[in-house]
C-alpha positions as CSV (number, residue, x, y, z in Angstrom):
1,M,34.1,-15.1,69.9
2,S,36.3,-14.4,72.9
3,S,35.4,-11.5,75.2
4,A,38.5,-9.6,74.3
5,T,37.8,-9.9,70.6
6,Q,34.1,-8.9,71.2
7,S,35.2,-5.8,73.1
8,T,37.6,-4.9,70.4
9,A,34.9,-5.2,67.8
10,A,32.6,-3.1,69.9
11,V,35.1,-0.3,70.1
12,L,35.6,-0.5,66.3
13,L,31.9,-0.3,65.7
14,I,31.6,2.7,67.9
15,T,34.3,4.5,65.9
16,V,32.2,4.2,62.8
17,S,30.1,7.1,64.1
18,T,33.3,9.2,64.4
19,I,34.2,8.3,60.8
20,A,30.7,9.4,59.7
21,F,31.1,12.7,61.5
22,G,34.5,13.1,59.8
23,G,32.8,12.6,56.4
24,L,30.2,15.2,57.3
25,S,33.0,17.6,58.2
26,L,34.7,17.1,54.9
27,L,31.4,17.6,53.1
28,M,30.8,20.8,55.0
29,N,34.3,22.0,54.0
30,L,33.3,21.5,50.4
31,V,29.8,22.9,50.6
32,R,30.8,26.0,52.6
33,R,33.9,26.5,50.5
34,I,36.1,26.7,53.6
35,P,39.4,28.4,52.8
36,G,42.5,26.2,53.3
37,Y,40.6,23.1,52.3
38,L,39.1,23.7,48.8
39,D,42.0,25.8,47.6
40,N,44.7,23.5,49.0
41,P,44.9,20.3,46.9
42,V,47.5,18.6,49.1
43,R,45.4,19.1,52.2
44,R,42.2,18.1,50.4
45,A,43.8,14.9,49.0
46,L,45.4,13.8,52.3
47,W,42.2,14.5,54.3
48,T,40.2,12.5,51.7
49,A,42.7,9.7,51.9
50,G,42.5,9.8,55.7
51,H,38.8,9.5,55.7
52,A,38.7,6.7,53.2
53,H,41.4,4.7,54.9
54,A,39.6,5.1,58.3
55,G,36.4,3.6,56.9
56,V,38.0,0.8,54.9
57,L,40.4,-0.2,57.6
58,V,37.8,-0.3,60.3
59,L,35.7,-2.6,58.2
60,F,38.7,-4.8,57.4
61,A,39.6,-5.1,61.1
62,L,36.1,-6.1,61.9
63,V,36.1,-8.9,59.3
64,A,39.6,-10.0,60.4
65,L,38.5,-10.2,64.0
66,L,35.9,-12.8,63.0
67,Y,38.8,-15.1,62.1
68,L,41.1,-14.3,65.0
69,D,39.8,-16.7,67.6
70,R,39.9,-19.5,65.0
71,S,43.7,-19.4,64.9
72,D,45.9,-21.7,66.9
73,Y,47.7,-18.9,68.8
74,G,47.9,-18.4,72.6
75,D,46.4,-15.4,74.4
76,G,49.6,-13.3,74.1
77,M,49.8,-13.7,70.3
78,L,46.1,-13.1,70.0
79,T,46.4,-9.8,71.9
80,L,49.4,-8.8,69.7
81,I,47.4,-9.6,66.5
82,R,44.3,-7.8,67.8
83,T,46.5,-4.7,68.5
84,L,48.2,-4.9,65.1
85,L,44.7,-5.0,63.4
86,V,43.3,-2.1,65.4
87,A,46.3,0.2,65.0
88,P,46.1,0.9,61.2
89,P,42.6,2.4,61.3
90,I,43.9,4.8,64.0
91,L,47.5,5.5,62.9
92,M,47.0,5.8,59.1
93,P,44.1,8.4,59.2
94,L,45.9,10.3,61.9
95,G,49.0,10.5,59.7
96,F,47.0,11.8,56.8
97,F,45.1,14.4,58.8
98,L,47.9,15.6,61.2
99,S,50.5,15.9,58.5
100,V,48.7,18.9,57.0
101,V,46.9,20.5,60.0
102,R,47.4,24.1,59.1
103,P,45.4,25.4,56.1
104,T,48.6,26.8,54.6
105,D,50.4,23.5,54.7
106,T,51.4,22.5,51.1
107,R,53.6,19.6,52.1
108,P,53.1,16.9,54.7
109,N,55.1,17.2,57.9
110,K,56.8,14.3,59.6
111,L,53.6,12.9,61.1
112,I,53.0,11.4,57.6
113,W,55.2,8.6,58.9
114,L,52.2,7.4,61.0
115,V,50.8,6.2,57.7
116,V,53.9,4.0,57.2
117,V,53.7,2.7,60.8
118,G,50.1,1.9,60.3
119,G,50.9,0.1,57.1
120,V,53.6,-2.0,58.7
121,S,51.1,-2.9,61.5
122,L,48.5,-3.9,58.9
123,I,51.1,-6.1,57.1
124,A,52.3,-7.7,60.3
125,G,48.8,-8.3,61.7
126,T,47.4,-9.8,58.5
127,L,50.5,-12.0,57.9
128,L,50.4,-13.4,61.5
129,L,46.7,-14.0,61.3
130,G,47.0,-15.7,57.9
131,V,49.7,-18.0,59.1
132,G,47.8,-18.8,62.3
133,L,44.8,-19.9,60.2
134,L,46.9,-22.3,58.1
């Protein structure tokens, strides 16, 4: 594993603790019956989706990084793919969380587009990595 890929994996592993803290925060919102969370189904659904996407996408990126250095790409393309794989676990949860920041929000704001940008990044990164492994 290259040092750049190893550093990226290290950062992703460190973010797992923040995801766990986020899960604890969501649980506390339920247990303490925090107004603006429990009584707001849109906010609750988007925050749950944000938390779930963060966890799954970090794990996916970690697995994908194991294959990255086995591709036939040069350093520039490897950096691009590494970035494309790390962006979704950041952008997608941010889009879910920040699109309904206020407890009174019943519709997502324009920051929900971060989810789309993260999805495009995921598609591009996995497509490029897959082609590079052929």
